[in-house]
N, C-alpha and C positions, 0 to 999 in steps of 0.2 A: 381595417382591423389592426394591421401592423402598426400604423401610426398611433392608434389608441393605446396599444400595449406599450409602445415607446414612451408616450406621454405619461402613462400611469407609473412607469418605473423612474422617469426623470423628474416628476413632480415631488417637491419636498415641502413640508410644512414644519413649523416650529413644534418641537416636542419638549414639554416641560418634564424632563425625567433626569434622574441622577443615576449614573453608573458608578458604583463604588470601585475602590482600588482592587478588590478581589476579582473583578471581572477580567482584568488583564491577565492575571495568572491562569484563570480558567481557559481563556482563549489560547494562551500559549500552550497549556497542557493538552488541550483538544487538538491543536495543530500538530504538535509533536506526536500525539497518539495516532492521528490519521497518517502521518508520514511513516511512522514505524509499521503500521498495519499494511501499508502499500508495499514497503520493502519486504516485510515478512511474506506477503502473498507472492511477490515476484520470486523471492528466494525459494519458496515451496514449489512454485511452478517450474523453476529451472533446475534446482539442485537435486530433487528426488528422482526425476527421470534420468539425469546424468549419473547419479549414484547407482541406479538400477542397471543402466547400460554398462558401467564400469565393472560392476559385480558379475554380470553375464559374461563380459569379455574375459575377466580373470578366470572364471570357471571353465570357459572354453579353452583357454591356454593351459589350464591344469589337465584337462582331458587330452589335449594334443600331446603334451610333454610327459604325461604320466603323473603319478601321485607325488613323486619326489620334488617336483618343481616348486 
């Protein structure tokens, strides 16, 4: 079964198709979009918990040192 799958993916035939110049721009835009989405997800997963932790820590310091701190 594994060899059959490898064969199916490695077999190529002639395709009589035309890909216009606009396809390159679409591929570049999609690639950049995927990369930006990954970085945005990582930023959201890392930054917001850190921000919440820092806010808690700041509030605890205010409570320990009084309101004038």
